[in-house]
mmCIF file of the C-alpha atoms, coordinates in Angstrom:
data_MODEL
# 
_entry.id   MODEL 
# 
loop_
_atom_site.group_PDB 
_atom_site.id 
_atom_site.type_symbol 
_atom_site.label_atom_id 
_atom_site.label_alt_id 
_atom_site.label_comp_id 
_atom_site.label_asym_id 
_atom_site.label_entity_id 
_atom_site.label_seq_id 
_atom_site.pdbx_PDB_ins_code 
_atom_site.Cartn_x 
_atom_site.Cartn_y 
_atom_site.Cartn_z 
_atom_site.occupancy 
_atom_site.B_iso_or_equiv 
_atom_site.pdbx_formal_charge 
_atom_site.auth_seq_id 
_atom_site.auth_comp_id 
_atom_site.auth_asym_id 
_atom_site.auth_atom_id 
_atom_site.pdbx_PDB_model_num 
ATOM 1   C CA . MET A 1 1   ? 30.950  -11.091 19.570  1.00 0.00 ? 1   MET A CA 1 
ATOM 2   C CA . GLU A 1 2   ? 27.301  -11.450 19.950  1.00 0.00 ? 2   GLU A CA 1 
ATOM 3   C CA . ASN A 1 3   ? 26.539  -7.278  19.865  1.00 0.00 ? 3   ASN A CA 1 
ATOM 4   C CA . TYR A 1 4   ? 28.696  -7.246  16.540  1.00 0.00 ? 4   TYR A CA 1 
ATOM 5   C CA . MET A 1 5   ? 26.434  -10.061 15.088  1.00 0.00 ? 5   MET A CA 1 
ATOM 6   C CA . ASN A 1 6   ? 23.419  -8.245  16.185  1.00 0.00 ? 6   ASN A CA 1 
ATOM 7   C CA . ASN A 1 7   ? 24.925  -4.890  14.715  1.00 0.00 ? 7   ASN A CA 1 
ATOM 8   C CA . ASN A 1 8   ? 25.459  -6.712  11.374  1.00 0.00 ? 8   ASN A CA 1 
ATOM 9   C CA . VAL A 1 9   ? 21.837  -8.471  11.330  1.00 0.00 ? 9   VAL A CA 1 
ATOM 10  C CA . ILE A 1 10  ? 20.619  -4.809  11.777  1.00 0.00 ? 10  ILE A CA 1 
ATOM 11  C CA . ASP A 1 11  ? 22.637  -3.182  9.155   1.00 0.00 ? 11  ASP A CA 1 
ATOM 12  C CA . GLU A 1 12  ? 21.712  -5.771  6.817   1.00 0.00 ? 12  GLU A CA 1 
ATOM 13  C CA . ILE A 1 13  ? 18.157  -5.156  7.755   1.00 0.00 ? 13  ILE A CA 1 
ATOM 14  C CA . ASN A 1 14  ? 18.704  -1.333  6.718   1.00 0.00 ? 14  ASN A CA 1 
ATOM 15  C CA . ASN A 1 15  ? 20.296  -2.112  3.658   1.00 0.00 ? 15  ASN A CA 1 
ATOM 16  C CA . LEU A 1 16  ? 17.131  -3.884  2.581   1.00 0.00 ? 16  LEU A CA 1 
ATOM 17  C CA . ILE A 1 17  ? 14.758  -1.100  3.630   1.00 0.00 ? 17  ILE A CA 1 
ATOM 18  C CA . ASN A 1 18  ? 17.439  1.150   1.522   1.00 0.00 ? 18  ASN A CA 1 
ATOM 19  C CA . SER A 1 19  ? 17.183  -0.943  -1.308  1.00 0.00 ? 19  SER A CA 1 
ATOM 20  C CA . ILE A 1 20  ? 13.251  -1.156  -1.049  1.00 0.00 ? 20  ILE A CA 1 
ATOM 21  C CA . LYS A 1 21  ? 13.418  2.814   -0.951  1.00 0.00 ? 21  LYS A CA 1 
ATOM 22  C CA . ASP A 1 22  ? 15.697  3.193   -3.647  1.00 0.00 ? 22  ASP A CA 1 
ATOM 23  C CA . SER A 1 23  ? 13.728  0.767   -6.170  1.00 0.00 ? 23  SER A CA 1 
ATOM 24  C CA . ASN A 1 24  ? 11.847  1.791   -8.819  1.00 0.00 ? 24  ASN A CA 1 
ATOM 25  C CA . ILE A 1 25  ? 8.527   0.634   -7.739  1.00 0.00 ? 25  ILE A CA 1 
ATOM 26  C CA . TYR A 1 26  ? 8.733   2.556   -4.404  1.00 0.00 ? 26  TYR A CA 1 
ATOM 27  C CA . LYS A 1 27  ? 10.070  5.290   -5.890  1.00 0.00 ? 27  LYS A CA 1 
ATOM 28  C CA . GLU A 1 28  ? 7.370   5.801   -8.541  1.00 0.00 ? 28  GLU A CA 1 
ATOM 29  C CA . TYR A 1 29  ? 4.565   4.754   -5.952  1.00 0.00 ? 29  TYR A CA 1 
ATOM 30  C CA . LYS A 1 30  ? 5.870   7.660   -3.819  1.00 0.00 ? 30  LYS A CA 1 
ATOM 31  C CA . ASP A 1 31  ? 5.882   9.858   -6.589  1.00 0.00 ? 31  ASP A CA 1 
ATOM 32  C CA . LEU A 1 32  ? 2.140   9.010   -7.543  1.00 0.00 ? 32  LEU A CA 1 
ATOM 33  C CA . GLU A 1 33  ? 1.059   8.664   -4.423  1.00 0.00 ? 33  GLU A CA 1 
ATOM 34  C CA . LEU A 1 34  ? 2.251   12.757  -4.048  1.00 0.00 ? 34  LEU A CA 1 
ATOM 35  C CA . LYS A 1 35  ? 0.378   13.562  -6.950  1.00 0.00 ? 35  LYS A CA 1 
ATOM 36  C CA . ILE A 1 36  ? -3.005  11.860  -5.774  1.00 0.00 ? 36  ILE A CA 1 
ATOM 37  C CA . SER A 1 37  ? -2.362  14.156  -2.361  1.00 0.00 ? 37  SER A CA 1 
ATOM 38  C CA . LYS A 1 38  ? -2.440  17.145  -4.846  1.00 0.00 ? 38  LYS A CA 1 
ATOM 39  C CA . ASN A 1 39  ? -5.206  16.409  -7.024  1.00 0.00 ? 39  ASN A CA 1 
ATOM 40  C CA . GLU A 1 40  ? -8.706  17.770  -6.007  1.00 0.00 ? 40  GLU A CA 1 
ATOM 41  C CA . ASP A 1 41  ? -10.626 15.719  -7.562  1.00 0.00 ? 41  ASP A CA 1 
ATOM 42  C CA . ILE A 1 42  ? -9.180  12.382  -6.416  1.00 0.00 ? 42  ILE A CA 1 
ATOM 43  C CA . LYS A 1 43  ? -9.446  13.668  -2.945  1.00 0.00 ? 43  LYS A CA 1 
ATOM 44  C CA . LEU A 1 44  ? -13.018 14.753  -3.079  1.00 0.00 ? 44  LEU A CA 1 
ATOM 45  C CA . LEU A 1 45  ? -14.062 11.491  -4.543  1.00 0.00 ? 45  LEU A CA 1 
ATOM 46  C CA . ILE A 1 46  ? -12.105 9.585   -1.662  1.00 0.00 ? 46  ILE A CA 1 
ATOM 47  C CA . GLY A 1 47  ? -13.826 11.815  1.055   1.00 0.00 ? 47  GLY A CA 1 
ATOM 48  C CA . ASP A 1 48  ? -17.401 10.964  -0.503  1.00 0.00 ? 48  ASP A CA 1 
ATOM 49  C CA . ILE A 1 49  ? -16.482 7.199   -0.968  1.00 0.00 ? 49  ILE A CA 1 
ATOM 50  C CA . ARG A 1 50  ? -15.300 7.512   2.904   1.00 0.00 ? 50  ARG A CA 1 
ATOM 51  C CA . THR A 1 51  ? -18.712 9.503   4.189   1.00 0.00 ? 51  THR A CA 1 
ATOM 52  C CA . LEU A 1 52  ? -20.943 6.939   1.872   1.00 0.00 ? 52  LEU A CA 1 
ATOM 53  C CA . ASN A 1 53  ? -18.813 4.090   3.618   1.00 0.00 ? 53  ASN A CA 1 
ATOM 54  C CA . LYS A 1 54  ? -19.796 5.651   7.177   1.00 0.00 ? 54  LYS A CA 1 
ATOM 55  C CA . ARG A 1 55  ? -23.520 6.023   6.368   1.00 0.00 ? 55  ARG A CA 1 
ATOM 56  C CA . LEU A 1 56  ? -23.915 2.541   5.026   1.00 0.00 ? 56  LEU A CA 1 
ATOM 57  C CA . VAL A 1 57  ? -22.269 1.120   8.338   1.00 0.00 ? 57  VAL A CA 1 
ATOM 58  C CA . LYS A 1 58  ? -25.054 3.295   10.018  1.00 0.00 ? 58  LYS A CA 1 
ATOM 59  C CA . THR A 1 59  ? -27.811 2.702   7.637   1.00 0.00 ? 59  THR A CA 1 
ATOM 60  C CA . PRO A 1 60  ? -27.828 -0.118  4.997   1.00 0.00 ? 60  PRO A CA 1 
ATOM 61  C CA . SER A 1 61  ? -29.103 1.217   1.909   1.00 0.00 ? 61  SER A CA 1 
ATOM 62  C CA . ILE A 1 62  ? -29.405 -0.090  -1.603  1.00 0.00 ? 62  ILE A CA 1 
ATOM 63  C CA . ASP A 1 63  ? -29.437 3.539   -3.089  1.00 0.00 ? 63  ASP A CA 1 
ATOM 64  C CA . LEU A 1 64  ? -26.336 4.199   -0.962  1.00 0.00 ? 64  LEU A CA 1 
ATOM 65  C CA . GLU A 1 65  ? -24.707 1.095   -2.127  1.00 0.00 ? 65  GLU A CA 1 
ATOM 66  C CA . ASN A 1 66  ? -25.453 2.207   -5.699  1.00 0.00 ? 66  ASN A CA 1 
ATOM 67  C CA . GLU A 1 67  ? -24.254 5.491   -5.163  1.00 0.00 ? 67  GLU A CA 1 
ATOM 68  C CA . LEU A 1 68  ? -20.923 3.935   -3.501  1.00 0.00 ? 68  LEU A CA 1 
ATOM 69  C CA . LYS A 1 69  ? -20.509 1.976   -6.488  1.00 0.00 ? 69  LYS A CA 1 
ATOM 70  C CA . LEU A 1 70  ? -21.056 4.859   -9.190  1.00 0.00 ? 70  LEU A CA 1 
ATOM 71  C CA . LYS A 1 71  ? -18.279 6.966   -6.974  1.00 0.00 ? 71  LYS A CA 1 
ATOM 72  C CA . MET A 1 72  ? -15.759 4.048   -6.961  1.00 0.00 ? 72  MET A CA 1 
ATOM 73  C CA . LYS A 1 73  ? -16.049 3.747   -10.715 1.00 0.00 ? 73  LYS A CA 1 
ATOM 74  C CA . GLU A 1 74  ? -15.632 7.414   -11.240 1.00 0.00 ? 74  GLU A CA 1 
ATOM 75  C CA . LEU A 1 75  ? -12.602 7.068   -9.004  1.00 0.00 ? 75  LEU A CA 1 
ATOM 76  C CA . ASN A 1 76  ? -11.046 3.785   -10.776 1.00 0.00 ? 76  ASN A CA 1 
ATOM 77  C CA . ASP A 1 77  ? -11.876 5.349   -13.973 1.00 0.00 ? 77  ASP A CA 1 
ATOM 78  C CA . ILE A 1 78  ? -9.129  8.053   -13.402 1.00 0.00 ? 78  ILE A CA 1 
ATOM 79  C CA . PRO A 1 79  ? -5.990  7.042   -14.892 1.00 0.00 ? 79  PRO A CA 1 
ATOM 80  C CA . LEU A 1 80  ? -3.683  8.617   -12.266 1.00 0.00 ? 80  LEU A CA 1 
ATOM 81  C CA . TYR A 1 81  ? -5.617  6.774   -9.715  1.00 0.00 ? 81  TYR A CA 1 
ATOM 82  C CA . SER A 1 82  ? -5.735  3.732   -11.382 1.00 0.00 ? 82  SER A CA 1 
ATOM 83  C CA . GLU A 1 83  ? -2.072  4.020   -12.180 1.00 0.00 ? 83  GLU A CA 1 
ATOM 84  C CA . TYR A 1 84  ? -1.189  4.415   -8.294  1.00 0.00 ? 84  TYR A CA 1 
ATOM 85  C CA . LYS A 1 85  ? -3.640  1.654   -7.096  1.00 0.00 ? 85  LYS A CA 1 
ATOM 86  C CA . GLU A 1 86  ? -1.665  -0.698  -9.608  1.00 0.00 ? 86  GLU A CA 1 
ATOM 87  C CA . LYS A 1 87  ? 1.792   0.585   -8.305  1.00 0.00 ? 87  LYS A CA 1 
ATOM 88  C CA . LEU A 1 88  ? 0.371   0.102   -4.770  1.00 0.00 ? 88  LEU A CA 1 
ATOM 89  C CA . ASP A 1 89  ? -0.275  -3.527  -5.469  1.00 0.00 ? 89  ASP A CA 1 
ATOM 90  C CA . GLU A 1 90  ? 3.004   -3.850  -7.275  1.00 0.00 ? 90  GLU A CA 1 
ATOM 91  C CA . LEU A 1 91  ? 5.068   -2.556  -3.876  1.00 0.00 ? 91  LEU A CA 1 
ATOM 92  C CA . ASN A 1 92  ? 2.876   -4.495  -1.963  1.00 0.00 ? 92  ASN A CA 1 
ATOM 93  C CA . ASN A 1 93  ? 3.513   -7.847  -3.594  1.00 0.00 ? 93  ASN A CA 1 
ATOM 94  C CA . LEU A 1 94  ? 7.412   -6.782  -3.514  1.00 0.00 ? 94  LEU A CA 1 
ATOM 95  C CA . LEU A 1 95  ? 6.820   -6.427  0.306   1.00 0.00 ? 95  LEU A CA 1 
ATOM 96  C CA . LEU A 1 96  ? 5.138   -9.806  0.784   1.00 0.00 ? 96  LEU A CA 1 
ATOM 97  C CA . VAL A 1 97  ? 7.435   -11.727 -1.085  1.00 0.00 ? 97  VAL A CA 1 
ATOM 98  C CA . ILE A 1 98  ? 10.079  -10.331 1.180   1.00 0.00 ? 98  ILE A CA 1 
ATOM 99  C CA . LYS A 1 99  ? 7.667   -11.015 4.607   1.00 0.00 ? 99  LYS A CA 1 
ATOM 100 C CA . ASN A 1 100 ? 7.286   -14.756 3.031   1.00 0.00 ? 100 ASN A CA 1 
ATOM 101 C CA . LYS A 1 101 ? 11.005  -14.888 2.767   1.00 0.00 ? 101 LYS A CA 1 
ATOM 102 C CA . MET A 1 102 ? 11.870  -13.618 6.003   1.00 0.00 ? 102 MET A CA 1 
ATOM 103 C CA . ASP A 1 103 ? 9.089   -15.754 7.677   1.00 0.00 ? 103 ASP A CA 1 
ATOM 104 C CA . SER A 1 104 ? 10.761  -18.974 6.031   1.00 0.00 ? 104 SER A CA 1 
ATOM 105 C CA . PHE A 1 105 ? 13.861  -18.015 7.045   1.00 0.00 ? 105 PHE A CA 1 
ATOM 106 C CA . VAL A 1 106 ? 13.033  -17.751 11.072  1.00 0.00 ? 106 VAL A CA 1 
ATOM 107 C CA . LYS A 1 107 ? 10.899  -20.781 10.773  1.00 0.00 ? 107 LYS A CA 1 
ATOM 108 C CA . GLU A 1 108 ? 13.814  -22.880 9.415   1.00 0.00 ? 108 GLU A CA 1 
ATOM 109 C CA . LEU A 1 109 ? 16.512  -21.069 12.059  1.00 0.00 ? 109 LEU A CA 1 
ATOM 110 C CA . LEU A 1 110 ? 13.748  -21.886 14.956  1.00 0.00 ? 110 LEU A CA 1 
ATOM 111 C CA . ILE A 1 111 ? 13.581  -25.684 13.612  1.00 0.00 ? 111 ILE A CA 1 
ATOM 112 C CA . ASN A 1 112 ? 17.629  -26.226 13.030  1.00 0.00 ? 112 ASN A CA 1 
# 
């Protein structure tokens, strides 16, 4: 009986995961992620930003900070990247709601 219940819970978790993967939010996010990965301009800007961040950690500098801000603005001004960030935020919010509901449920189980 206990094994059946455990399998049932695991099945329901798998159903939740599949529901998330079937959601429009997730599908749109994955589509945008693929487009981002194929966009050389965006990839170069992201690489430049990572490099500048590493340099700033080693050698703090106002000039480097200003250069980083310019690169970030340039990246954020690309409509595809902006759309990707919005969809990522949407997906993260959905996952946070699910996590919070699960946390509340587990907490309630432990209290009762």
